[in-house]
Gaussian input, Z-matrix of N, CA and C with variables (Angstrom, degrees):
# hf/3-21g

backbone

0 1
 N
 C     1     B1
 C     2     B2     1     A1
 N     3     B3     2     A2     1     D1
 C     4     B4     3     A3     2     D2
 C     5     B5     4     A4     3     D3
 N     6     B6     5     A5     4     D4
 C     7     B7     6     A6     5     D5
 C     8     B8     7     A7     6     D6
 N     9     B9     8     A8     7     D7
 C    10    B10     9     A9     8     D8
 C    11    B11    10    A10     9     D9
 N    12    B12    11    A11    10    D10
 C    13    B13    12    A12    11    D11
 C    14    B14    13    A13    12    D12
 N    15    B15    14    A14    13    D13
 C    16    B16    15    A15    14    D14
 C    17    B17    16    A16    15    D15
 N    18    B18    17    A17    16    D16
 C    19    B19    18    A18    17    D17
 C    20    B20    19    A19    18    D18
 N    21    B21    20    A20    19    D19
 C    22    B22    21    A21    20    D20
 C    23    B23    22    A22    21    D21
 N    24    B24    23    A23    22    D22
 C    25    B25    24    A24    23    D23
 C    26    B26    25    A25    24    D24
 N    27    B27    26    A26    25    D25
 C    28    B28    27    A27    26    D26
 C    29    B29    28    A28    27    D27
 N    30    B30    29    A29    28    D28
 C    31    B31    30    A30    29    D29
 C    32    B32    31    A31    30    D30
 N    33    B33    32    A32    31    D31
 C    34    B34    33    A33    32    D32
 C    35    B35    34    A34    33    D33
 N    36    B36    35    A35    34    D34
 C    37    B37    36    A36    35    D35
 C    38    B38    37    A37    36    D36
 N    39    B39    38    A38    37    D37
 C    40    B40    39    A39    38    D38
 C    41    B41    40    A40    39    D39
 N    42    B42    41    A41    40    D40
 C    43    B43    42    A42    41    D41
 C    44    B44    43    A43    42    D42
 N    45    B45    44    A44    43    D43
 C    46    B46    45    A45    44    D44
 C    47    B47    46    A46    45    D45
 N    48    B48    47    A47    46    D46
 C    49    B49    48    A48    47    D47
 C    50    B50    49    A49    48    D48
 N    51    B51    50    A50    49    D49
 C    52    B52    51    A51    50    D50
 C    53    B53    52    A52    51    D51
 N    54    B54    53    A53    52    D52
 C    55    B55    54    A54    53    D53
 C    56    B56    55    A55    54    D54
 N    57    B57    56    A56    55    D55
 C    58    B58    57    A57    56    D56
 C    59    B59    58    A58    57    D57
 N    60    B60    59    A59    58    D58
 C    61    B61    60    A60    59    D59
 C    62    B62    61    A61    60    D60
 N    63    B63    62    A62    61    D61
 C    64    B64    63    A63    62    D62
 C    65    B65    64    A64    63    D63
 N    66    B66    65    A65    64    D64
 C    67    B67    66    A66    65    D65
 C    68    B68    67    A67    66    D66
 N    69    B69    68    A68    67    D67
 C    70    B70    69    A69    68    D68
 C    71    B71    70    A70    69    D69
 N    72    B72    71    A71    70    D70
 C    73    B73    72    A72    71    D71
 C    74    B74    73    A73    72    D72
 N    75    B75    74    A74    73    D73
 C    76    B76    75    A75    74    D74
 C    77    B77    76    A76    75    D75
 N    78    B78    77    A77    76    D76
 C    79    B79    78    A78    77    D77
 C    80    B80    79    A79    78    D78
 N    81    B81    80    A80    79    D79
 C    82    B82    81    A81    80    D80
 C    83    B83    82    A82    81    D81
 N    84    B84    83    A83    82    D82
 C    85    B85    84    A84    83    D83
 C    86    B86    85    A85    84    D84
 N    87    B87    86    A86    85    D85
 C    88    B88    87    A87    86    D86
 C    89    B89    88    A88    87    D87
 N    90    B90    89    A89    88    D88
 C    91    B91    90    A90    89    D89
 C    92    B92    91    A91    90    D90
 N    93    B93    92    A92    91    D91
 C    94    B94    93    A93    92    D92
 C    95    B95    94    A94    93    D93
 N    96    B96    95    A95    94    D94
 C    97    B97    96    A96    95    D95
 C    98    B98    97    A97    96    D96
 N    99    B99    98    A98    97    D97
 C   100   B100    99    A99    98    D98
 C   101   B101   100   A100    99    D99
 N   102   B102   101   A101   100   D100
 C   103   B103   102   A102   101   D101
 C   104   B104   103   A103   102   D102
 N   105   B105   104   A104   103   D103
 C   106   B106   105   A105   104   D104
 C   107   B107   106   A106   105   D105
 N   108   B108   107   A107   106   D106
 C   109   B109   108   A108   107   D107
 C   110   B110   109   A109   108   D108
 N   111   B111   110   A110   109   D109
 C   112   B112   111   A111   110   D110
 C   113   B113   112   A112   111   D111
 N   114   B114   113   A113   112   D112
 C   115   B115   114   A114   113   D113
 C   116   B116   115   A115   114   D114
 N   117   B117   116   A116   115   D115
 C   118   B118   117   A117   116   D116
 C   119   B119   118   A118   117   D117
 N   120   B120   119   A119   118   D118
 C   121   B121   120   A120   119   D119
 C   122   B122   121   A121   120   D120
 N   123   B123   122   A122   121   D121
 C   124   B124   123   A123   122   D122
 C   125   B125   124   A124   123   D123
 N   126   B126   125   A125   124   D124
 C   127   B127   126   A126   125   D125
 C   128   B128   127   A127   126   D126
 N   129   B129   128   A128   127   D127
 C   130   B130   129   A129   128   D128
 C   131   B131   130   A130   129   D129
 N   132   B132   131   A131   130   D130
 C   133   B133   132   A132   131   D131
 C   134   B134   133   A133   132   D132
 N   135   B135   134   A134   133   D133
 C   136   B136   135   A135   134   D134
 C   137   B137   136   A136   135   D135
 N   138   B138   137   A137   136   D136
 C   139   B139   138   A138   137   D137
 C   140   B140   139   A139   138   D138
 N   141   B141   140   A140   139   D139
 C   142   B142   141   A141   140   D140
 C   143   B143   142   A142   141   D141
 N   144   B144   143   A143   142   D142
 C   145   B145   144   A144   143   D143
 C   146   B146   145   A145   144   D144
 N   147   B147   146   A146   145   D145
 C   148   B148   147   A147   146   D146
 C   149   B149   148   A148   147   D147
 N   150   B150   149   A149   148   D148
 C   151   B151   150   A150   149   D149
 C   152   B152   151   A151   150   D150
 N   153   B153   152   A152   151   D151
 C   154   B154   153   A153   152   D152
 C   155   B155   154   A154   153   D153
 N   156   B156   155   A155   154   D154
 C   157   B157   156   A156   155   D155
 C   158   B158   157   A157   156   D156
 N   159   B159   158   A158   157   D157
 C   160   B160   159   A159   158   D158
 C   161   B161   160   A160   159   D159
 N   162   B162   161   A161   160   D160
 C   163   B163   162   A162   161   D161
 C   164   B164   163   A163   162   D162
 N   165   B165   164   A164   163   D163
 C   166   B166   165   A165   164   D164
 C   167   B167   166   A166   165   D165
 N   168   B168   167   A167   166   D166
 C   169   B169   168   A168   167   D167
 C   170   B170   169   A169   168   D168
 N   171   B171   170   A170   169   D169
 C   172   B172   171   A171   170   D170
 C   173   B173   172   A172   171   D171
 N   174   B174   173   A173   172   D172
 C   175   B175   174   A174   173   D173
 C   176   B176   175   A175   174   D174
 N   177   B177   176   A176   175   D175
 C   178   B178   177   A177   176   D176
 C   179   B179   178   A178   177   D177
 N   180   B180   179   A179   178   D178
 C   181   B181   180   A180   179   D179
 C   182   B182   181   A181   180   D180
 N   183   B183   182   A182   181   D181
 C   184   B184   183   A183   182   D182
 C   185   B185   184   A184   183   D183
 N   186   B186   185   A185   184   D184
 C   187   B187   186   A186   185   D185
 C   188   B188   187   A187   186   D186
 N   189   B189   188   A188   187   D187
 C   190   B190   189   A189   188   D188
 C   191   B191   190   A190   189   D189
 N   192   B192   191   A191   190   D190
 C   193   B193   192   A192   191   D191
 C   194   B194   193   A193   192   D192
 N   195   B195   194   A194   193   D193
 C   196   B196   195   A195   194   D194
 C   197   B197   196   A196   195   D195
 N   198   B198   197   A197   196   D196
 C   199   B199   198   A198   197   D197
 C   200   B200   199   A199   198   D198
 N   201   B201   200   A200   199   D199
 C   202   B202   201   A201   200   D200
 C   203   B203   202   A202   201   D201
 N   204   B204   203   A203   202   D202
 C   205   B205   204   A204   203   D203
 C   206   B206   205   A205   204   D204
 N   207   B207   206   A206   205   D205
 C   208   B208   207   A207   206   D206
 C   209   B209   208   A208   207   D207
 N   210   B210   209   A209   208   D208
 C   211   B211   210   A210   209   D209
 C   212   B212   211   A211   210   D210
 N   213   B213   212   A212   211   D211
 C   214   B214   213   A213   212   D212
 C   215   B215   214   A214   213   D213
 N   216   B216   215   A215   214   D214
 C   217   B217   216   A216   215   D215
 C   218   B218   217   A217   216   D216
 N   219   B219   218   A218   217   D217
 C   220   B220   219   A219   218   D218
 C   221   B221   220   A220   219   D219
 N   222   B222   221   A221   220   D220
 C   223   B223   222   A222   221   D221
 C   224   B224   223   A223   222   D222
 N   225   B225   224   A224   223   D223
 C   226   B226   225   A225   224   D224
 C   227   B227   226   A226   225   D225
 N   228   B228   227   A227   226   D226
 C   229   B229   228   A228   227   D227
 C   230   B230   229   A229   228   D228
 N   231   B231   230   A230   229   D229
 C   232   B232   231   A231   230   D230
 C   233   B233   232   A232   231   D231
 N   234   B234   233   A233   232   D232
 C   235   B235   234   A234   233   D233
 C   236   B236   235   A235   234   D234
 N   237   B237   236   A236   235   D235
 C   238   B238   237   A237   236   D236
 C   239   B239   238   A238   237   D237
 N   240   B240   239   A239   238   D238
 C   241   B241   240   A240   239   D239
 C   242   B242   241   A241   240   D240
 N   243   B243   242   A242   241   D241
 C   244   B244   243   A243   242   D242
 C   245   B245   244   A244   243   D243
 N   246   B246   245   A245   244   D244
 C   247   B247   246   A246   245   D245
 C   248   B248   247   A247   246   D246
 N   249   B249   248   A248   247   D247
 C   250   B250   249   A249   248   D248
 C   251   B251   250   A250   249   D249
 N   252   B252   251   A251   250   D250
 C   253   B253   252   A252   251   D251
 C   254   B254   253   A253   252   D252
 N   255   B255   254   A254   253   D253
 C   256   B256   255   A255   254   D254
 C   257   B257   256   A256   255   D255
 N   258   B258   257   A257   256   D256
 C   259   B259   258   A258   257   D257
 C   260   B260   259   A259   258   D258
 N   261   B261   260   A260   259   D259
 C   262   B262   261   A261   260   D260
 C   263   B263   262   A262   261   D261
 N   264   B264   263   A263   262   D262
 C   265   B265   264   A264   263   D263
 C   266   B266   265   A265   264   D264
 N   267   B267   266   A266   265   D265
 C   268   B268   267   A267   266   D266
 C   269   B269   268   A268   267   D267
 N   270   B270   269   A269   268   D268
 C   271   B271   270   A270   269   D269
 C   272   B272   271   A271   270   D270
 N   273   B273   272   A272   271   D271
 C   274   B274   273   A273   272   D272
 C   275   B275   274   A274   273   D273
 N   276   B276   275   A275   274   D274
 C   277   B277   276   A276   275   D275
 C   278   B278   277   A277   276   D276
 N   279   B279   278   A278   277   D277
 C   280   B280   279   A279   278   D278
 C   281   B281   280   A280   279   D279
 N   282   B282   281   A281   280   D280
 C   283   B283   282   A282   281   D281
 C   284   B284   283   A283   282   D282
 N   285   B285   284   A284   283   D283
 C   286   B286   285   A285   284   D284
 C   287   B287   286   A286   285   D285
 N   288   B288   287   A287   286   D286
 C   289   B289   288   A288   287   D287
 C   290   B290   289   A289   288   D288
 N   291   B291   290   A290   289   D289
 C   292   B292   291   A291   290   D290
 C   293   B293   292   A292   291   D291
 N   294   B294   293   A293   292   D292
 C   295   B295   294   A294   293   D293
 C   296   B296   295   A295   294   D294
 N   297   B297   296   A296   295   D295
 C   298   B298   297   A297   296   D296
 C   299   B299   298   A298   297   D297
 N   300   B300   299   A299   298   D298
 C   301   B301   300   A300   299   D299
 C   302   B302   301   A301   300   D300
 N   303   B303   302   A302   301   D301
 C   304   B304   303   A303   302   D302
 C   305   B305   304   A304   303   D303
 N   306   B306   305   A305   304   D304
 C   307   B307   306   A306   305   D305
 C   308   B308   307   A307   306   D306
 N   309   B309   308   A308   307   D307
 C   310   B310   309   A309   308   D308
 C   311   B311   310   A310   309   D309
 N   312   B312   311   A311   310   D310
 C   313   B313   312   A312   311   D311
 C   314   B314   313   A313   312   D312

   B1=1.4413
   B2=1.5234
   B3=1.3125
   B4=1.4558
   B5=1.5252
   B6=1.3016
   B7=1.4525
   B8=1.5171
   B9=1.3196
   B10=1.4581
   B11=1.5265
   B12=1.3139
   B13=1.4545
   B14=1.5202
   B15=1.3237
   B16=1.4608
   B17=1.5158
   B18=1.3233
   B19=1.4573
   B20=1.5259
   B21=1.3193
   B22=1.4570
   B23=1.5246
   B24=1.3394
   B25=1.4639
   B26=1.5243
   B27=1.3322
   B28=1.4666
   B29=1.5252
   B30=1.3264
   B31=1.4633
   B32=1.5128
   B33=1.3367
   B34=1.4525
   B35=1.5179
   B36=1.3216
   B37=1.4647
   B38=1.5272
   B39=1.3206
   B40=1.4686
   B41=1.5171
   B42=1.3345
   B43=1.4702
   B44=1.5166
   B45=1.3331
   B46=1.4545
   B47=1.5195
   B48=1.3289
   B49=1.4673
   B50=1.5185
   B51=1.3317
   B52=1.4628
   B53=1.5281
   B54=1.3128
   B55=1.4626
   B56=1.5335
   B57=1.3319
   B58=1.4653
   B59=1.5193
   B60=1.3256
   B61=1.4535
   B62=1.5149
   B63=1.3143
   B64=1.4659
   B65=1.5288
   B66=1.3076
   B67=1.4583
   B68=1.5267
   B69=1.3368
   B70=1.4673
   B71=1.5273
   B72=1.3117
   B73=1.4567
   B74=1.5147
   B75=1.3282
   B76=1.4632
   B77=1.5330
   B78=1.3372
   B79=1.4609
   B80=1.5255
   B81=1.3365
   B82=1.4578
   B83=1.5330
   B84=1.3232
   B85=1.4604
   B86=1.5196
   B87=1.3302
   B88=1.4538
   B89=1.5337
   B90=1.3324
   B91=1.4625
   B92=1.5287
   B93=1.3260
   B94=1.4703
   B95=1.5319
   B96=1.3243
   B97=1.4626
   B98=1.5240
   B99=1.3251
   B100=1.4603
   B101=1.5239
   B102=1.3207
   B103=1.4600
   B104=1.5369
   B105=1.3111
   B106=1.4629
   B107=1.5334
   B108=1.3303
   B109=1.4659
   B110=1.5296
   B111=1.3155
   B112=1.4718
   B113=1.5211
   B114=1.3179
   B115=1.4637
   B116=1.5247
   B117=1.3095
   B118=1.4630
   B119=1.5280
   B120=1.3274
   B121=1.4513
   B122=1.5138
   B123=1.3137
   B124=1.4720
   B125=1.5283
   B126=1.3148
   B127=1.4673
   B128=1.5255
   B129=1.3376
   B130=1.4648
   B131=1.5268
   B132=1.3385
   B133=1.4516
   B134=1.5195
   B135=1.3344
   B136=1.4632
   B137=1.5231
   B138=1.3288
   B139=1.4676
   B140=1.5273
   B141=1.3179
   B142=1.4641
   B143=1.5324
   B144=1.3386
   B145=1.4664
   B146=1.5233
   B147=1.3451
   B148=1.4603
   B149=1.5335
   B150=1.3237
   B151=1.4588
   B152=1.5282
   B153=1.3111
   B154=1.4599
   B155=1.5223
   B156=1.3306
   B157=1.4628
   B158=1.5319
   B159=1.3229
   B160=1.4599
   B161=1.5242
   B162=1.3169
   B163=1.4667
   B164=1.5315
   B165=1.3384
   B166=1.4684
   B167=1.5280
   B168=1.3241
   B169=1.4680
   B170=1.5260
   B171=1.3234
   B172=1.4579
   B173=1.5255
   B174=1.3252
   B175=1.4633
   B176=1.5239
   B177=1.3205
   B178=1.4674
   B179=1.5241
   B180=1.3175
   B181=1.4646
   B182=1.5214
   B183=1.3228
   B184=1.4661
   B185=1.5312
   B186=1.3284
   B187=1.4642
   B188=1.5205
   B189=1.3202
   B190=1.4672
   B191=1.5253
   B192=1.3223
   B193=1.4581
   B194=1.5256
   B195=1.3112
   B196=1.4627
   B197=1.5221
   B198=1.3243
   B199=1.4539
   B200=1.5046
   B201=1.3214
   B202=1.4609
   B203=1.5170
   B204=1.3225
   B205=1.4654
   B206=1.5243
   B207=1.3218
   B208=1.4632
   B209=1.5214
   B210=1.3297
   B211=1.4624
   B212=1.5236
   B213=1.3320
   B214=1.4645
   B215=1.5240
   B216=1.3128
   B217=1.4629
   B218=1.5274
   B219=1.3220
   B220=1.4703
   B221=1.5202
   B222=1.3266
   B223=1.4613
   B224=1.5094
   B225=1.3244
   B226=1.4717
   B227=1.5249
   B228=1.3190
   B229=1.4683
   B230=1.5246
   B231=1.3377
   B232=1.4705
   B233=1.5223
   B234=1.3294
   B235=1.4593
   B236=1.5271
   B237=1.3051
   B238=1.4697
   B239=1.5216
   B240=1.3264
   B241=1.4704
   B242=1.5291
   B243=1.3205
   B244=1.4670
   B245=1.5228
   B246=1.3269
   B247=1.4668
   B248=1.5161
   B249=1.3326
   B250=1.4705
   B251=1.5222
   B252=1.3220
   B253=1.4702
   B254=1.5224
   B255=1.3121
   B256=1.4665
   B257=1.5230
   B258=1.3234
   B259=1.4643
   B260=1.5289
   B261=1.3304
   B262=1.4636
   B263=1.5312
   B264=1.3189
   B265=1.4677
   B266=1.5255
   B267=1.3287
   B268=1.4668
   B269=1.5291
   B270=1.3203
   B271=1.4719
   B272=1.5252
   B273=1.3243
   B274=1.4628
   B275=1.5301
   B276=1.3305
   B277=1.4636
   B278=1.5247
   B279=1.3294
   B280=1.4649
   B281=1.5250
   B282=1.3297
   B283=1.4603
   B284=1.5183
   B285=1.3428
   B286=1.4628
   B287=1.5296
   B288=1.3307
   B289=1.4614
   B290=1.5250
   B291=1.3151
   B292=1.4674
   B293=1.5277
   B294=1.3245
   B295=1.4603
   B296=1.5236
   B297=1.3123
   B298=1.4706
   B299=1.5320
   B300=1.3461
   B301=1.4652
   B302=1.5155
   B303=1.3238
   B304=1.4658
   B305=1.5321
   B306=1.3190
   B307=1.4586
   B308=1.5236
   B309=1.3201
   B310=1.4624
   B311=1.5277
   B312=1.3164
   B313=1.4744
   B314=1.5094
   A1=109.00
   A2=116.28
   A3=120.15
   A4=109.98
   A5=114.85
   A6=121.22
   A7=108.56
   A8=117.26
   A9=121.00
   A10=109.76
   A11=116.46
   A12=121.43
   A13=107.20
   A14=115.95
   A15=121.88
   A16=107.09
   A17=115.80
   A18=118.45
   A19=109.89
   A20=114.97
   A21=122.55
   A22=112.70
   A23=115.52
   A24=121.77
   A25=112.62
   A26=117.33
   A27=119.19
   A28=113.93
   A29=117.07
   A30=119.33
   A31=113.05
   A32=116.62
   A33=121.78
   A34=114.96
   A35=117.62
   A36=120.83
   A37=112.11
   A38=117.41
   A39=119.67
   A40=113.50
   A41=116.00
   A42=119.35
   A43=114.65
   A44=117.99
   A45=121.33
   A46=114.65
   A47=118.00
   A48=122.00
   A49=108.96
   A50=116.70
   A51=120.76
   A52=112.46
   A53=116.70
   A54=120.56
   A55=112.01
   A56=115.86
   A57=121.29
   A58=109.99
   A59=115.86
   A60=119.79
   A61=109.35
   A62=115.03
   A63=123.29
   A64=107.95
   A65=116.45
   A66=120.86
   A67=109.36
   A68=115.20
   A69=120.63
   A70=111.28
   A71=114.65
   A72=121.57
   A73=114.77
   A74=115.49
   A75=120.19
   A76=114.05
   A77=117.60
   A78=119.67
   A79=111.77
   A80=116.48
   A81=123.31
   A82=113.28
   A83=115.66
   A84=121.44
   A85=110.94
   A86=116.29
   A87=122.24
   A88=105.49
   A89=119.31
   A90=120.12
   A91=115.27
   A92=118.83
   A93=119.78
   A94=111.38
   A95=117.29
   A96=120.33
   A97=109.49
   A98=116.92
   A99=120.11
   A100=110.07
   A101=117.58
   A102=120.84
   A103=110.81
   A104=116.54
   A105=120.78
   A106=112.71
   A107=117.56
   A108=121.35
   A109=114.56
   A110=117.54
   A111=121.20
   A112=111.20
   A113=115.76
   A114=121.19
   A115=110.08
   A116=114.91
   A117=121.80
   A118=107.42
   A119=115.70
   A120=121.73
   A121=115.41
   A122=117.78
   A123=119.77
   A124=112.37
   A125=116.26
   A126=123.46
   A127=113.90
   A128=115.15
   A129=118.56
   A130=111.97
   A131=116.40
   A132=121.20
   A133=114.09
   A134=117.44
   A135=121.83
   A136=109.12
   A137=116.17
   A138=121.15
   A139=106.91
   A140=116.66
   A141=122.68
   A142=109.49
   A143=118.21
   A144=119.58
   A145=113.42
   A146=117.61
   A147=121.28
   A148=112.00
   A149=117.39
   A150=122.40
   A151=108.42
   A152=117.68
   A153=121.78
   A154=112.65
   A155=117.65
   A156=121.03
   A157=110.74
   A158=116.35
   A159=120.87
   A160=110.66
   A161=115.86
   A162=120.35
   A163=111.75
   A164=116.51
   A165=119.73
   A166=110.61
   A167=116.94
   A168=120.56
   A169=110.27
   A170=117.40
   A171=121.16
   A172=110.89
   A173=116.91
   A174=120.70
   A175=110.93
   A176=117.13
   A177=120.47
   A178=110.77
   A179=116.93
   A180=120.99
   A181=110.14
   A182=116.25
   A183=121.32
   A184=111.16
   A185=117.15
   A186=121.13
   A187=111.31
   A188=118.02
   A189=120.74
   A190=110.91
   A191=117.07
   A192=120.53
   A193=111.40
   A194=116.70
   A195=120.96
   A196=112.97
   A197=117.35
   A198=120.47
   A199=115.70
   A200=115.95
   A201=118.16
   A202=109.74
   A203=116.40
   A204=121.54
   A205=109.76
   A206=116.58
   A207=120.51
   A208=112.96
   A209=117.18
   A210=119.15
   A211=111.03
   A212=116.86
   A213=121.18
   A214=110.08
   A215=115.95
   A216=120.81
   A217=110.40
   A218=116.87
   A219=120.60
   A220=111.05
   A221=117.43
   A222=120.75
   A223=112.18
   A224=116.25
   A225=119.64
   A226=110.45
   A227=116.80
   A228=119.96
   A229=111.60
   A230=117.66
   A231=121.05
   A232=110.72
   A233=116.44
   A234=120.86
   A235=111.16
   A236=116.51
   A237=120.43
   A238=110.74
   A239=116.73
   A240=120.37
   A241=110.68
   A242=117.28
   A243=120.38
   A244=110.54
   A245=116.71
   A246=121.66
   A247=111.50
   A248=115.79
   A249=121.25
   A250=107.69
   A251=116.48
   A252=122.09
   A253=111.74
   A254=115.20
   A255=120.82
   A256=108.62
   A257=115.99
   A258=119.79
   A259=111.01
   A260=116.81
   A261=120.37
   A262=110.33
   A263=116.88
   A264=121.56
   A265=110.23
   A266=116.48
   A267=120.94
   A268=109.98
   A269=116.29
   A270=120.88
   A271=110.58
   A272=117.00
   A273=120.63
   A274=111.18
   A275=116.94
   A276=120.46
   A277=110.42
   A278=118.01
   A279=120.31
   A280=110.99
   A281=117.23
   A282=121.05
   A283=111.49
   A284=116.66
   A285=120.77
   A286=110.56
   A287=115.70
   A288=120.47
   A289=110.53
   A290=116.33
   A291=120.13
   A292=111.31
   A293=116.85
   A294=119.69
   A295=110.98
   A296=115.85
   A297=120.57
   A298=110.51
   A299=116.03
   A300=120.31
   A301=110.73
   A302=116.94
   A303=119.86
   A304=111.79
   A305=117.55
   A306=120.99
   A307=111.89
   A308=115.80
   A309=120.31
   A310=112.66
   A311=115.35
   A312=119.37
   A313=112.13
   D1=133.03
   D2=178.62
   D3=-99.26
   D4=154.25
   D5=179.56
   D6=-120.37
   D7=132.40
   D8=178.11
   D9=-71.81
   D10=139.92
   D11=174.53
   D12=-94.71
   D13=120.86
   D14=-179.36
   D15=-117.98
   D16=119.65
   D17=-179.06
   D18=-67.53
   D19=154.99
   D20=-173.48
   D21=-56.12
   D22=136.32
   D23=177.20
   D24=-122.06
   D25=-7.76
   D26=-174.21
   D27=-126.18
   D28=12.83
   D29=-178.75
   D30=62.85
   D31=22.54
   D32=179.26
   D33=77.36
   D34=8.29
   D35=-175.78
   D36=-60.32
   D37=-48.81
   D38=-176.59
   D39=-85.94
   D40=-35.83
   D41=-171.50
   D42=-111.02
   D43=-3.50
   D44=178.47
   D45=74.32
   D46=6.70
   D47=-178.00
   D48=-118.21
   D49=116.37
   D50=-179.17
   D51=-89.12
   D52=-1.36
   D53=179.87
   D54=-100.16
   D55=-48.92
   D56=-178.17
   D57=-130.54
   D58=152.29
   D59=173.63
   D60=-79.92
   D61=140.89
   D62=178.13
   D63=-124.45
   D64=146.32
   D65=178.04
   D66=-67.62
   D67=140.13
   D68=-177.64
   D69=-129.31
   D70=152.76
   D71=173.31
   D72=77.20
   D73=176.39
   D74=-175.73
   D75=-65.51
   D76=-22.81
   D77=178.72
   D78=-101.91
   D79=4.99
   D80=173.59
   D81=55.95
   D82=56.77
   D83=177.41
   D84=-82.57
   D85=135.81
   D86=167.42
   D87=-73.80
   D88=140.06
   D89=-175.93
   D90=-50.70
   D91=-40.58
   D92=-179.48
   D93=-67.19
   D94=-32.88
   D95=177.14
   D96=-72.90
   D97=-39.81
   D98=176.47
   D99=-59.90
   D100=-42.35
   D101=-179.72
   D102=-56.95
   D103=-37.62
   D104=-177.95
   D105=-78.53
   D106=-37.57
   D107=-172.39
   D108=-112.07
   D109=7.16
   D110=-178.10
   D111=-48.35
   D112=139.90
   D113=-178.08
   D114=-143.41
   D115=152.72
   D116=176.23
   D117=-105.16
   D118=80.05
   D119=-174.24
   D120=-66.48
   D121=-27.32
   D122=-179.27
   D123=-105.36
   D124=7.89
   D125=174.99
   D126=55.11
   D127=42.37
   D128=176.05
   D129=-98.47
   D130=6.21
   D131=178.66
   D132=88.18
   D133=2.20
   D134=-178.10
   D135=-130.52
   D136=129.54
   D137=173.05
   D138=-96.79
   D139=108.10
   D140=-172.76
   D141=-124.60
   D142=118.46
   D143=-178.75
   D144=-65.23
   D145=-15.12
   D146=177.97
   D147=-86.11
   D148=-13.15
   D149=-179.38
   D150=-86.39
   D151=124.55
   D152=-176.03
   D153=-57.24
   D154=-42.98
   D155=-178.25
   D156=-64.99
   D157=-44.18
   D158=179.42
   D159=-65.48
   D160=-45.35
   D161=-178.27
   D162=-64.94
   D163=-40.47
   D164=179.77
   D165=-66.04
   D166=-41.11
   D167=178.85
   D168=-64.25
   D169=-43.36
   D170=178.87
   D171=-64.75
   D172=-40.87
   D173=178.78
   D174=-63.28
   D175=-40.67
   D176=178.14
   D177=-62.03
   D178=-43.96
   D179=178.71
   D180=-62.75
   D181=-44.48
   D182=179.26
   D183=-60.74
   D184=-47.74
   D185=-177.97
   D186=-64.43
   D187=-40.58
   D188=178.15
   D189=-65.05
   D190=-40.96
   D191=178.99
   D192=-66.01
   D193=-39.05
   D194=-176.55
   D195=-77.08
   D196=-35.44
   D197=-172.52
   D198=-93.71
   D199=-22.08
   D200=-174.76
   D201=77.73
   D202=-118.69
   D203=-177.51
   D204=-82.68
   D205=100.55
   D206=-177.30
   D207=-79.09
   D208=0.87
   D209=174.34
   D210=-82.05
   D211=-6.42
   D212=178.57
   D213=-106.88
   D214=153.54
   D215=176.59
   D216=-60.58
   D217=-43.04
   D218=-179.26
   D219=-62.24
   D220=-41.07
   D221=178.83
   D222=-64.85
   D223=-43.07
   D224=178.12
   D225=-63.33
   D226=-42.52
   D227=178.85
   D228=-62.43
   D229=-43.69
   D230=178.19
   D231=-60.31
   D232=-44.10
   D233=-178.46
   D234=-62.50
   D235=-48.62
   D236=-178.45
   D237=-65.52
   D238=-41.28
   D239=179.46
   D240=-64.13
   D241=-36.23
   D242=177.80
   D243=-63.27
   D244=-34.94
   D245=-179.61
   D246=-70.31
   D247=-36.59
   D248=179.72
   D249=-151.73
   D250=110.99
   D251=-174.51
   D252=-72.45
   D253=70.26
   D254=-179.66
   D255=-149.00
   D256=122.62
   D257=177.50
   D258=-63.12
   D259=-35.32
   D260=178.13
   D261=-64.29
   D262=-39.88
   D263=177.84
   D264=-63.27
   D265=-45.36
   D266=178.67
   D267=-57.07
   D268=-47.93
   D269=-179.33
   D270=-61.22
   D271=-41.45
   D272=-179.05
   D273=-65.05
   D274=-45.51
   D275=-179.53
   D276=-65.00
   D277=-42.24
   D278=178.24
   D279=-64.59
   D280=-34.68
   D281=175.59
   D282=-64.30
   D283=-44.41
   D284=176.72
   D285=-62.47
   D286=-37.45
   D287=179.04
   D288=-60.56
   D289=-45.34
   D290=179.71
   D291=-64.69
   D292=-39.31
   D293=177.01
   D294=-61.84
   D295=-43.13
   D296=179.82
   D297=-63.38
   D298=-45.45
   D299=179.28
   D300=-59.45
   D301=-40.95
   D302=-178.76
   D303=-65.45
   D304=-28.72
   D305=177.36
   D306=-71.57
   D307=-25.76
   D308=-178.97
   D309=-81.82
   D310=-17.95
   D311=-176.12
   D312=-75.98

């Protein structure tokens, strides 16, 4: 698996690296993506990529923006692919989704 090299966009504020951007928090946001989609999911007045509630809310906003209509297979695939440009990743996440759905039935 290859990893994209993304030059620093935040002066190392979120990820501690002034040379390259690194994914941060439970939803693994790149600092420039966090800057665009940051959210205060737990309404404490702070949007923190390390806070699960904030990160989950930001990820939901990002996925909806990237995928469009998430009620369709194509929309879900677009959203997941936008999060990680890998067909194998998309297949894995959709597989986990089906497993989760089957547990709810």
